[in-house]
Structure formats: structure tokens, C-alpha cells
C-alpha positions, 0 to 999 in steps of 0.5 A, spaced: 369 715 598 375 717 601 381 712 600 386 712 605 393 715 603 399 711 601 404 711 605 411 707 604 415 707 610 421 704 605 425 708 602 432 707 599 437 714 602 440 715 596 434 715 592 432 721 595 440 725 595 442 723 588 436 726 586 432 732 589 435 738 589 431 744 593 433 750 593 435 754 599 436 748 603 442 744 604 443 736 605 443 733 612 441 727 616 435 724 618 428 724 616 424 727 612 416 728 610 413 730 603 406 730 603 403 732 596 395 733 596 390 733 590 385 737 591 379 736 588 377 740 582 372 746 582 369 751 578 369 746 572 365 748 565 366 744 558 366 751 553 364 748 546 366 752 540 363 750 533 367 751 526 364 750 519 358 749 517 353 743 514 357 737 513 363 739 515 361 743 522 367 740 527 365 741 535 371 743 538 370 742 546 376 744 552 374 743 559 377 749 564 378 747 571 381 749 577 384 743 581 390 745 586 395 741 588 399 742 595 406 741 597 410 740 604 416 738 605 417 738 614 421 733 619 421 731 626 426 737 629 425 743 624 417 741 623 414 744 617 420 747 612 416 749 605 408 750 604 405 751 598 400 751 593 401 750 586 395 750 580 391 755 583 389 758 577 385 755 571 387 750 567 384 748 560 384 741 558 383 740 549 378 735 548 378 731 543 374 735 537 368 732 535 362 732 528 356 731 533 354 734 540 351 727 540 358 724 539 361 728 543 356 727 549 357 719 548 365 721 548 363 724 555 360 718 557 
């Protein structure tokens, strides 16, 4: 199921002009559309490492994934002013350490 994108029609101009600064661009008048696209996760894998032995064994898990984010800035008169993709390389997220593989499976459910 793909949800429809959220669009906001009302936006106070000072919220943008006071807070957004795009290097290489000067403030102007008129509309601008900023589109952020969060692409699906790909190349997702869990890496397991084990420390200790017996009752003192700890299992550490790291999630490695790629989840690019697209950014596009456009306006009606100039068209697309900037378009780029961020976070295209592999990223890492450390999951909580677990006492056993079974505990990790419970955590992941």
C-alpha cells in the first residue's frame, strides 16, 4: 500500500525566508516547491557479532542498509533549480545487545 504524498497549501512566507538559506541562491519573490522523496530501504542486512563465552555471552547486532533520500527544489518560472540524492552509501544502525539469539528474534518481532 502506497500512501498519497502530503501536500501543504498554506505556509507562512516568513517561516521560509527566515529559516532557509540555500548557498548560491538569493532570496526572491514567488513560489518554490521543495520535494523530499524517501526511497525504500535496499541492501538491508543484519550483522551479528558475539563477545564472551558461556553465561557472559553477549550478542551484538548491527543493521546495515541503504536508504537514499531525494531532494528537489523547483519553481514555476525556472523549473527545477536543484535536484540531488542524499545518503546513497551504506549506513549503519546499532541494535541493542542481547543475551541470546532467541532474545534478538523476540526483539525483531
